[in-house]
CHARMM-style PDB file with segment names, atoms N, HN, CA, C and O in Angstrom:
ATOM      1  N   MET     1    -116.397  27.507  23.222  1.00  0.00      PROA
ATOM      2  CA  MET     1    -116.784  28.866  23.516  1.00  0.00      PROA
ATOM      3  C   MET     1    -115.610  29.577  24.185  1.00  0.00      PROA
ATOM      4  O   MET     1    -114.912  28.989  25.011  1.00  0.00      PROA
ATOM      5  N   ASN     2    -115.397  30.833  23.831  1.00  0.00      PROA
ATOM      6  HN  ASN     2    -115.964  31.311  23.161  1.00  0.00      PROA
ATOM      7  CA  ASN     2    -114.363  31.669  24.436  1.00  0.00      PROA
ATOM      8  C   ASN     2    -114.954  32.459  25.594  1.00  0.00      PROA
ATOM      9  O   ASN     2    -116.033  33.041  25.480  1.00  0.00      PROA
ATOM     10  N   ILE     3    -114.227  32.473  26.717  1.00  0.00      PROA
ATOM     11  HN  ILE     3    -113.351  32.000  26.809  1.00  0.00      PROA
ATOM     12  CA  ILE     3    -114.697  33.213  27.885  1.00  0.00      PROA
ATOM     13  C   ILE     3    -113.560  34.062  28.425  1.00  0.00      PROA
ATOM     14  O   ILE     3    -112.454  33.566  28.640  1.00  0.00      PROA
ATOM     15  N   LEU     4    -113.832  35.339  28.644  1.00  0.00      PROA
ATOM     16  HN  LEU     4    -114.731  35.741  28.469  1.00  0.00      PROA
ATOM     17  CA  LEU     4    -112.885  36.251  29.269  1.00  0.00      PROA
ATOM     18  C   LEU     4    -113.353  36.482  30.699  1.00  0.00      PROA
ATOM     19  O   LEU     4    -114.462  36.965  30.928  1.00  0.00      PROA
ATOM     20  N   VAL     5    -112.498  36.133  31.663  1.00  0.00      PROA
ATOM     21  HN  VAL     5    -111.597  35.740  31.477  1.00  0.00      PROA
ATOM     22  CA  VAL     5    -112.824  36.334  33.072  1.00  0.00      PROA
ATOM     23  C   VAL     5    -112.044  37.544  33.562  1.00  0.00      PROA
ATOM     24  O   VAL     5    -110.813  37.537  33.557  1.00  0.00      PROA
ATOM     25  N   ILE     6    -112.747  38.568  33.979  1.00  0.00      PROA
ATOM     26  HN  ILE     6    -113.747  38.574  33.983  1.00  0.00      PROA
ATOM     27  CA  ILE     6    -112.105  39.755  34.537  1.00  0.00      PROA
ATOM     28  C   ILE     6    -112.055  39.569  36.046  1.00  0.00      PROA
ATOM     29  O   ILE     6    -113.086  39.395  36.696  1.00  0.00      PROA
ATOM     30  N   GLY     7    -110.854  39.607  36.591  1.00  0.00      PROA
ATOM     31  HN  GLY     7    -110.017  39.749  36.063  1.00  0.00      PROA
ATOM     32  CA  GLY     7    -110.682  39.369  38.020  1.00  0.00      PROA
ATOM     33  C   GLY     7    -110.565  37.891  38.344  1.00  0.00      PROA
ATOM     34  O   GLY     7    -111.024  37.445  39.395  1.00  0.00      PROA
ATOM     35  N   GLY     8    -109.956  37.133  37.450  1.00  0.00      PROA
ATOM     36  HN  GLY     8    -109.583  37.495  36.596  1.00  0.00      PROA
ATOM     37  CA  GLY     8    -109.886  35.688  37.619  1.00  0.00      PROA
ATOM     38  C   GLY     8    -108.802  35.177  38.541  1.00  0.00      PROA
ATOM     39  O   GLY     8    -108.677  33.964  38.715  1.00  0.00      PROA
ATOM     40  N   SER     9    -108.012  36.056  39.141  1.00  0.00      PROA
ATOM     41  HN  SER     9    -108.113  37.040  39.000  1.00  0.00      PROA
ATOM     42  CA  SER     9    -106.932  35.599  40.018  1.00  0.00      PROA
ATOM     43  C   SER     9    -107.317  35.583  41.491  1.00  0.00      PROA
ATOM     44  O   SER     9    -106.532  35.141  42.329  1.00  0.00      PROA
ATOM     45  N   GLY    10    -108.497  36.052  41.812  1.00  0.00      PROA
ATOM     46  HN  GLY    10    -109.135  36.411  41.132  1.00  0.00      PROA
ATOM     47  CA  GLY    10    -108.953  36.042  43.204  1.00  0.00      PROA
ATOM     48  C   GLY    10    -109.549  34.696  43.586  1.00  0.00      PROA
ATOM     49  O   GLY    10    -109.512  33.741  42.809  1.00  0.00      PROA
ATOM     50  N   PHE    11    -110.091  34.635  44.775  1.00  0.00      PROA
ATOM     51  HN  PHE    11    -110.121  35.411  45.406  1.00  0.00      PROA
ATOM     52  CA  PHE    11    -110.640  33.386  45.314  1.00  0.00      PROA
ATOM     53  C   PHE    11    -111.767  32.836  44.434  1.00  0.00      PROA
ATOM     54  O   PHE    11    -111.740  31.671  44.039  1.00  0.00      PROA
ATOM     55  N   ILE    12    -112.744  33.672  44.136  1.00  0.00      PROA
ATOM     56  HN  ILE    12    -112.766  34.619  44.457  1.00  0.00      PROA
ATOM     57  CA  ILE    12    -113.888  33.227  43.336  1.00  0.00      PROA
ATOM     58  C   ILE    12    -113.488  33.035  41.879  1.00  0.00      PROA
ATOM     59  O   ILE    12    -113.882  32.052  41.251  1.00  0.00      PROA
ATOM     60  N   GLY    13    -112.706  33.968  41.340  1.00  0.00      PROA
ATOM     61  HN  GLY    13    -112.386  34.766  41.850  1.00  0.00      PROA
ATOM     62  CA  GLY    13    -112.279  33.869  39.951  1.00  0.00      PROA
ATOM     63  C   GLY    13    -111.460  32.622  39.669  1.00  0.00      PROA
ATOM     64  O   GLY    13    -111.611  31.999  38.619  1.00  0.00      PROA
ATOM     65  N   THR    14    -110.592  32.256  40.605  1.00  0.00      PROA
ATOM     66  HN  THR    14    -110.469  32.763  41.458  1.00  0.00      PROA
ATOM     67  CA  THR    14    -109.777  31.055  40.446  1.00  0.00      PROA
ATOM     68  C   THR    14    -110.664  29.815  40.371  1.00  0.00      PROA
ATOM     69  O   THR    14    -110.460  28.951  39.518  1.00  0.00      PROA
ATOM     70  N   ALA    15    -111.638  29.730  41.257  1.00  0.00      PROA
ATOM     71  HN  ALA    15    -111.804  30.431  41.950  1.00  0.00      PROA
ATOM     72  CA  ALA    15    -112.556  28.586  41.241  1.00  0.00      PROA
ATOM     73  C   ALA    15    -113.372  28.567  39.951  1.00  0.00      PROA
ATOM     74  O   ALA    15    -113.601  27.506  39.370  1.00  0.00      PROA
ATOM     75  N   LEU    16    -113.807  29.738  39.509  1.00  0.00      PROA
ATOM     76  HN  LEU    16    -113.622  30.600  39.981  1.00  0.00      PROA
ATOM     77  CA  LEU    16    -114.580  29.839  38.274  1.00  0.00      PROA
ATOM     78  C   LEU    16    -113.758  29.379  37.077  1.00  0.00      PROA
ATOM     79  O   LEU    16    -114.237  28.598  36.255  1.00  0.00      PROA
ATOM     80  N   ILE    17    -112.528  29.857  36.977  1.00  0.00      PROA
ATOM     81  HN  ILE    17    -112.138  30.492  37.645  1.00  0.00      PROA
ATOM     82  CA  ILE    17    -111.675  29.478  35.851  1.00  0.00      PROA
ATOM     83  C   ILE    17    -111.414  27.980  35.850  1.00  0.00      PROA
ATOM     84  O   ILE    17    -111.495  27.338  34.803  1.00  0.00      PROA
ATOM     85  N   ARG    18    -111.103  27.422  37.004  1.00  0.00      PROA
ATOM     86  HN  ARG    18    -111.037  27.944  37.854  1.00  0.00      PROA
ATOM     87  CA  ARG    18    -110.857  25.973  37.072  1.00  0.00      PROA
ATOM     88  C   ARG    18    -112.085  25.183  36.598  1.00  0.00      PROA
ATOM     89  O   ARG    18    -111.945  24.198  35.874  1.00  0.00      PROA
ATOM     90  N   GLU    19    -113.268  25.607  36.998  1.00  0.00      PROA
ATOM     91  HN  GLU    19    -113.381  26.408  37.587  1.00  0.00      PROA
ATOM     92  CA  GLU    19    -114.495  24.918  36.580  1.00  0.00      PROA
ATOM     93  C   GLU    19    -114.724  25.068  35.077  1.00  0.00      PROA
ATOM     94  O   GLU    19    -115.077  24.099  34.405  1.00  0.00      PROA
ATOM     95  N   LEU    20    -114.527  26.268  34.550  1.00  0.00      PROA
ATOM     96  HN  LEU    20    -114.240  27.055  35.096  1.00  0.00      PROA
ATOM     97  CA  LEU    20    -114.713  26.491  33.115  1.00  0.00      PROA
ATOM     98  C   LEU    20    -113.736  25.657  32.293  1.00  0.00      PROA
ATOM     99  O   LEU    20    -114.111  25.106  31.258  1.00  0.00      PROA
ATOM    100  N   LEU    21    -112.488  25.560  32.745  1.00  0.00      PROA
ATOM    101  HN  LEU    21    -112.184  26.008  33.586  1.00  0.00      PROA
ATOM    102  CA  LEU    21    -111.501  24.734  32.053  1.00  0.00      PROA
ATOM    103  C   LEU    21    -111.902  23.262  32.088  1.00  0.00      PROA
ATOM    104  O   LEU    21    -111.746  22.546  31.099  1.00  0.00      PROA
ATOM    105  N   THR    22    -112.416  22.818  33.225  1.00  0.00      PROA
ATOM    106  HN  THR    22    -112.543  23.400  34.028  1.00  0.00      PROA
ATOM    107  CA  THR    22    -112.877  21.436  33.358  1.00  0.00      PROA
ATOM    108  C   THR    22    -114.007  21.139  32.373  1.00  0.00      PROA
ATOM    109  O   THR    22    -114.106  20.033  31.842  1.00  0.00      PROA
ATOM    110  N   LEU    23    -114.850  22.133  32.138  1.00  0.00      PROA
ATOM    111  HN  LEU    23    -114.769  23.031  32.569  1.00  0.00      PROA
ATOM    112  CA  LEU    23    -115.973  21.968  31.211  1.00  0.00      PROA
ATOM    113  C   LEU    23    -115.562  22.122  29.750  1.00  0.00      PROA
ATOM    114  O   LEU    23    -116.392  21.972  28.853  1.00  0.00      PROA
ATOM    115  N   GLY    24    -114.286  22.421  29.504  1.00  0.00      PROA
ATOM    116  HN  GLY    24    -113.612  22.543  30.232  1.00  0.00      PROA
ATOM    117  CA  GLY    24    -113.782  22.483  28.140  1.00  0.00      PROA
ATOM    118  C   GLY    24    -113.822  23.846  27.474  1.00  0.00      PROA
ATOM    119  O   GLY    24    -113.634  23.938  26.261  1.00  0.00      PROA
ATOM    120  N   TYR    25    -114.061  24.902  28.232  1.00  0.00      PROA
ATOM    121  HN  TYR    25    -114.213  24.827  29.217  1.00  0.00      PROA
ATOM    122  CA  TYR    25    -114.095  26.243  27.658  1.00  0.00      PROA
ATOM    123  C   TYR    25    -112.685  26.776  27.416  1.00  0.00      PROA
ATOM    124  O   TYR    25    -111.736  26.368  28.085  1.00  0.00      PROA
ATOM    125  N   TYR    26    -112.557  27.682  26.464  1.00  0.00      PROA
ATOM    126  HN  TYR    26    -113.328  28.013  25.920  1.00  0.00      PROA
ATOM    127  CA  TYR    26    -111.323  28.391  26.158  1.00  0.00      PROA
ATOM    128  C   TYR    26    -111.364  29.670  26.997  1.00  0.00      PROA
ATOM    129  O   TYR    26    -112.147  30.574  26.705  1.00  0.00      PROA
ATOM    130  N   VAL    27    -110.525  29.754  28.041  1.00  0.00      PROA
ATOM    131  HN  VAL    27    -109.889  29.020  28.278  1.00  0.00      PROA
ATOM    132  CA  VAL    27    -110.637  30.813  29.039  1.00  0.00      PROA
ATOM    133  C   VAL    27    -109.435  31.746  29.002  1.00  0.00      PROA
ATOM    134  O   VAL    27    -108.297  31.311  28.823  1.00  0.00      PROA
ATOM    135  N   ARG    28    -109.708  33.037  29.174  1.00  0.00      PROA
ATOM    136  HN  ARG    28    -110.632  33.391  29.319  1.00  0.00      PROA
ATOM    137  CA  ARG    28    -108.668  34.053  29.322  1.00  0.00      PROA
ATOM    138  C   ARG    28    -108.888  34.767  30.644  1.00  0.00      PROA
ATOM    139  O   ARG    28    -110.022  35.064  31.021  1.00  0.00      PROA
ATOM    140  N   ASN    29    -107.793  35.040  31.347  1.00  0.00      PROA
ATOM    141  HN  ASN    29    -106.872  34.799  31.041  1.00  0.00      PROA
ATOM    142  CA  ASN    29    -107.847  35.747  32.630  1.00  0.00      PROA
ATOM    143  C   ASN    29    -107.307  37.153  32.439  1.00  0.00      PROA
ATOM    144  O   ASN    29    -106.204  37.337  31.922  1.00  0.00      PROA
ATOM    145  N   PHE    30    -108.076  38.137  32.852  1.00  0.00      PROA
ATOM    146  HN  PHE    30    -108.971  37.988  33.272  1.00  0.00      PROA
ATOM    147  CA  PHE    30    -107.670  39.540  32.758  1.00  0.00      PROA
ATOM    148  C   PHE    30    -107.790  40.125  34.150  1.00  0.00      PROA
ATOM    149  O   PHE    30    -108.899  40.323  34.648  1.00  0.00      PROA
ATOM    150  N   ASP    31    -106.653  40.404  34.788  1.00  0.00      PROA
ATOM    151  HN  ASP    31    -105.753  40.243  34.383  1.00  0.00      PROA
ATOM    152  CA  ASP    31    -106.656  40.784  36.193  1.00  0.00      PROA
ATOM    153  C   ASP    31    -105.507  41.730  36.471  1.00  0.00      PROA
ATOM    154  O   ASP    31    -104.550  41.796  35.699  1.00  0.00      PROA
ATOM    155  N   LYS    32    -105.598  42.470  37.582  1.00  0.00      PROA
ATOM    156  HN  LYS    32    -106.376  42.416  38.208  1.00  0.00      PROA
ATOM    157  CA  LYS    32    -104.498  43.352  37.965  1.00  0.00      PROA
ATOM    158  C   LYS    32    -103.336  42.571  38.545  1.00  0.00      PROA
ATOM    159  O   LYS    32    -102.223  43.089  38.632  1.00  0.00      PROA
ATOM    160  N   ASN    33    -103.580  41.329  38.944  1.00  0.00      PROA
ATOM    161  HN  ASN    33    -104.484  40.908  38.874  1.00  0.00      PROA
ATOM    162  CA  ASN    33    -102.541  40.486  39.519  1.00  0.00      PROA
ATOM    163  C   ASN    33    -102.651  39.085  38.915  1.00  0.00      PROA
ATOM    164  O   ASN    33    -103.101  38.153  39.581  1.00  0.00      PROA
ATOM    165  N   PRO    34    -102.241  38.938  37.653  1.00  0.00      PROA
ATOM    166  CA  PRO    34    -102.424  37.650  36.980  1.00  0.00      PROA
ATOM    167  C   PRO    34    -101.354  36.624  37.335  1.00  0.00      PROA
ATOM    168  O   PRO    34    -100.902  35.874  36.470  1.00  0.00      PROA
ATOM    169  N   SER    35    -100.943  36.587  38.607  1.00  0.00      PROA
ATOM    170  HN  SER    35    -101.309  37.197  39.309  1.00  0.00      PROA
ATOM    171  CA  SER    35     -99.840  35.717  38.994  1.00  0.00      PROA
ATOM    172  C   SER    35    -100.268  34.292  39.322  1.00  0.00      PROA
ATOM    173  O   SER    35     -99.416  33.419  39.494  1.00  0.00      PROA
ATOM    174  N   VAL    36    -101.564  34.042  39.411  1.00  0.00      PROA
ATOM    175  HN  VAL    36    -102.256  34.750  39.271  1.00  0.00      PROA
ATOM    176  CA  VAL    36    -102.027  32.685  39.683  1.00  0.00      PROA
ATOM    177  C   VAL    36    -101.624  31.803  38.513  1.00  0.00      PROA
ATOM    178  O   VAL    36    -101.810  32.183  37.357  1.00  0.00      PROA
ATOM    179  N   ASP    37    -101.074  30.632  38.800  1.00  0.00      PROA
ATOM    180  HN  ASP    37    -100.922  30.323  39.739  1.00  0.00      PROA
ATOM    181  CA  ASP    37    -100.579  29.750  37.739  1.00  0.00      PROA
ATOM    182  C   ASP    37    -101.723  28.980  37.094  1.00  0.00      PROA
ATOM    183  O   ASP    37    -102.280  28.050  37.677  1.00  0.00      PROA
ATOM    184  N   PHE    38    -102.054  29.388  35.892  1.00  0.00      PROA
ATOM    185  HN  PHE    38    -101.602  30.144  35.419  1.00  0.00      PROA
ATOM    186  CA  PHE    38    -103.019  28.675  35.075  1.00  0.00      PROA
ATOM    187  C   PHE    38    -102.328  28.325  33.773  1.00  0.00      PROA
ATOM    188  O   PHE    38    -102.502  29.021  32.772  1.00  0.00      PROA
ATOM    189  N   SER    39    -101.556  27.269  33.771  1.00  0.00      PROA
ATOM    190  HN  SER    39    -101.414  26.703  34.583  1.00  0.00      PROA
ATOM    191  CA  SER    39    -100.830  26.901  32.560  1.00  0.00      PROA
ATOM    192  C   SER    39    -101.785  26.521  31.431  1.00  0.00      PROA
ATOM    193  O   SER    39    -101.389  26.512  30.265  1.00  0.00      PROA
ATOM    194  N   GLU    40    -103.049  26.206  31.767  1.00  0.00      PROA
ATOM    195  HN  GLU    40    -103.370  26.214  32.714  1.00  0.00      PROA
ATOM    196  CA  GLU    40    -104.027  25.823  30.756  1.00  0.00      PROA
ATOM    197  C   GLU    40    -104.620  27.030  30.029  1.00  0.00      PROA
ATOM    198  O   GLU    40    -105.269  26.868  28.996  1.00  0.00      PROA
ATOM    199  N   LEU    41    -104.408  28.231  30.554  1.00  0.00      PROA
ATOM    200  HN  LEU    41    -103.881  28.363  31.394  1.00  0.00      PROA
ATOM    201  CA  LEU    41    -105.013  29.420  29.957  1.00  0.00      PROA
ATOM    202  C   LEU    41    -104.269  29.844  28.707  1.00  0.00      PROA
ATOM    203  O   LEU    41    -103.055  29.676  28.595  1.00  0.00      PROA
ATOM    204  N   SER    42    -105.018  30.396  27.776  1.00  0.00      PROA
ATOM    205  HN  SER    42    -106.004  30.532  27.867  1.00  0.00      PROA
ATOM    206  CA  SER    42    -104.416  30.871  26.541  1.00  0.00      PROA
ATOM    207  C   SER    42    -103.711  32.203  26.735  1.00  0.00      PROA
ATOM    208  O   SER    42    -102.666  32.441  26.129  1.00  0.00      PROA
ATOM    209  N   THR    43    -104.257  33.068  27.562  1.00  0.00      PROA
ATOM    210  HN  THR    43    -105.106  32.875  28.054  1.00  0.00      PROA
ATOM    211  CA  THR    43    -103.703  34.398  27.755  1.00  0.00      PROA
ATOM    212  C   THR    43    -103.867  34.798  29.208  1.00  0.00      PROA
ATOM    213  O   THR    43    -104.943  34.648  29.787  1.00  0.00      PROA
ATOM    214  N   ILE    44    -102.809  35.300  29.782  1.00  0.00      PROA
ATOM    215  HN  ILE    44    -101.935  35.421  29.311  1.00  0.00      PROA
ATOM    216  CA  ILE    44    -102.900  35.889  31.111  1.00  0.00      PROA
ATOM    217  C   ILE    44    -102.430  37.321  30.955  1.00  0.00      PROA
ATOM    218  O   ILE    44    -101.303  37.556  30.520  1.00  0.00      PROA
ATOM    219  N   ALA    45    -103.265  38.274  31.300  1.00  0.00      PROA
ATOM    220  HN  ALA    45    -104.181  38.083  31.654  1.00  0.00      PROA
ATOM    221  CA  ALA    45    -102.936  39.674  31.087  1.00  0.00      PROA
ATOM    222  C   ALA    45    -103.194  40.486  32.342  1.00  0.00      PROA
ATOM    223  O   ALA    45    -103.974  40.096  33.211  1.00  0.00      PROA
ATOM    224  N   ASP    46    -102.530  41.607  32.414  1.00  0.00      PROA
ATOM    225  HN  ASP    46    -101.896  41.924  31.709  1.00  0.00      PROA
ATOM    226  CA  ASP    46    -102.666  42.544  33.521  1.00  0.00      PROA
ATOM    227  C   ASP    46    -103.598  43.669  33.078  1.00  0.00      PROA
ATOM    228  O   ASP    46    -103.383  44.255  32.018  1.00  0.00      PROA
ATOM    229  N   VAL    47    -104.625  43.981  33.863  1.00  0.00      PROA
ATOM    230  HN  VAL    47    -104.799  43.504  34.724  1.00  0.00      PROA
ATOM    231  CA  VAL    47    -105.586  45.015  33.482  1.00  0.00      PROA
ATOM    232  C   VAL    47    -104.949  46.389  33.363  1.00  0.00      PROA
ATOM    233  O   VAL    47    -105.531  47.287  32.755  1.00  0.00      PROA
ATOM    234  N   ARG    48    -103.774  46.566  33.926  1.00  0.00      PROA
ATOM    235  HN  ARG    48    -103.301  45.837  34.420  1.00  0.00      PROA
ATOM    236  CA  ARG    48    -103.086  47.855  33.829  1.00  0.00      PROA
ATOM    237  C   ARG    48    -102.257  47.974  32.555  1.00  0.00      PROA
ATOM    238  O   ARG    48    -101.696  49.036  32.282  1.00  0.00      PROA
ATOM    239  N   ASP    49    -102.171  46.899  31.770  1.00  0.00      PROA
ATOM    240  HN  ASP    49    -102.627  46.037  31.991  1.00  0.00      PROA
ATOM    241  CA  ASP    49    -101.379  46.883  30.542  1.00  0.00      PROA
ATOM    242  C   ASP    49    -102.267  47.289  29.364  1.00  0.00      PROA
ATOM    243  O   ASP    49    -103.097  46.504  28.906  1.00  0.00      PROA
ATOM    244  N   LYS    50    -102.089  48.522  28.877  1.00  0.00      PROA
ATOM    245  HN  LYS    50    -101.415  49.161  29.249  1.00  0.00      PROA
ATOM    246  CA  LYS    50    -102.935  49.036  27.796  1.00  0.00      PROA
ATOM    247  C   LYS    50    -102.805  48.203  26.529  1.00  0.00      PROA
ATOM    248  O   LYS    50    -103.793  48.008  25.821  1.00  0.00      PROA
ATOM    249  N   ASP    51    -101.606  47.707  26.229  1.00  0.00      PROA
ATOM    250  HN  ASP    51    -100.804  47.866  26.805  1.00  0.00      PROA
ATOM    251  CA  ASP    51    -101.421  46.873  25.042  1.00  0.00      PROA
ATOM    252  C   ASP    51    -102.211  45.569  25.162  1.00  0.00      PROA
ATOM    253  O   ASP    51    -102.783  45.091  24.183  1.00  0.00      PROA
ATOM    254  N   ALA    52    -102.239  45.005  26.358  1.00  0.00      PROA
ATOM    255  HN  ALA    52    -101.774  45.394  27.153  1.00  0.00      PROA
ATOM    256  CA  ALA    52    -103.007  43.772  26.572  1.00  0.00      PROA
ATOM    257  C   ALA    52    -104.489  44.034  26.373  1.00  0.00      PROA
ATOM    258  O   ALA    52    -105.192  43.206  25.794  1.00  0.00      PROA
ATOM    259  N   LEU    53    -104.969  45.170  26.844  1.00  0.00      PROA
ATOM    260  HN  LEU    53    -104.397  45.843  27.315  1.00  0.00      PROA
ATOM    261  CA  LEU    53    -106.376  45.526  26.681  1.00  0.00      PROA
ATOM    262  C   LEU    53    -106.734  45.619  25.207  1.00  0.00      PROA
ATOM    263  O   LEU    53    -107.785  45.133  24.788  1.00  0.00      PROA
ATOM    264  N   ILE    54    -105.875  46.235  24.428  1.00  0.00      PROA
ATOM    265  HN  ILE    54    -105.022  46.630  24.768  1.00  0.00      PROA
ATOM    266  CA  ILE    54    -106.113  46.356  22.989  1.00  0.00      PROA
ATOM    267  C   ILE    54    -106.157  44.979  22.339  1.00  0.00      PROA
ATOM    268  O   ILE    54    -107.013  44.715  21.494  1.00  0.00      PROA
ATOM    269  N   CYS    55    -105.235  44.101  22.732  1.00  0.00      PROA
ATOM    270  HN  CYS    55    -104.540  44.315  23.418  1.00  0.00      PROA
ATOM    271  CA  CYS    55    -105.169  42.754  22.156  1.00  0.00      PROA
ATOM    272  C   CYS    55    -106.381  41.904  22.520  1.00  0.00      PROA
ATOM    273  O   CYS    55    -106.748  41.001  21.768  1.00  0.00      PROA
ATOM    274  N   LEU    56    -106.999  42.176  23.651  1.00  0.00      PROA
ATOM    275  HN  LEU    56    -106.701  42.910  24.262  1.00  0.00      PROA
ATOM    276  CA  LEU    56    -108.137  41.378  24.095  1.00  0.00      PROA
ATOM    277  C   LEU    56    -109.477  41.896  23.581  1.00  0.00      PROA
ATOM    278  O   LEU    56    -110.518  41.316  23.889  1.00  0.00      PROA
ATOM    279  N   GLN    57    -109.468  42.965  22.812  1.00  0.00      PROA
ATOM    280  HN  GLN    57    -108.622  43.436  22.561  1.00  0.00      PROA
ATOM    281  CA  GLN    57    -110.715  43.472  22.254  1.00  0.00      PROA
ATOM    282  C   GLN    57    -111.345  42.392  21.391  1.00  0.00      PROA
ATOM    283  O   GLN    57    -110.665  41.743  20.597  1.00  0.00      PROA
ATOM    284  N   GLY    58    -112.611  42.210  21.546  1.00  0.00      PROA
ATOM    285  HN  GLY    58    -113.164  42.737  22.191  1.00  0.00      PROA
ATOM    286  CA  GLY    58    -113.328  41.204  20.779  1.00  0.00      PROA
ATOM    287  C   GLY    58    -113.357  39.845  21.445  1.00  0.00      PROA
ATOM    288  O   GLY    58    -113.931  38.901  20.901  1.00  0.00      PROA
ATOM    289  N   SER    59    -112.742  39.728  22.624  1.00  0.00      PROA
ATOM    290  HN  SER    59    -112.276  40.495  23.066  1.00  0.00      PROA
ATOM    291  CA  SER    59    -112.755  38.432  23.330  1.00  0.00      PROA
ATOM    292  C   SER    59    -114.119  38.172  23.912  1.00  0.00      PROA
ATOM    293  OT1 SER    59    -114.333  37.137  24.542  1.00  0.00      PROA
TER     294      SER     59
END
């Protein structure tokens, strides 16, 4: 299953993403500060990047 987490770089989002990855989900993080290191993520995007928003449509 594909999951898009909006705000995944904060305290709660980081814990959520780590748990989802552990459960085997395909996770994408969409945040204003996507600097948290998630090498397991397929896409890390900045919510202020309009091109990234377009690319994530349908996620």
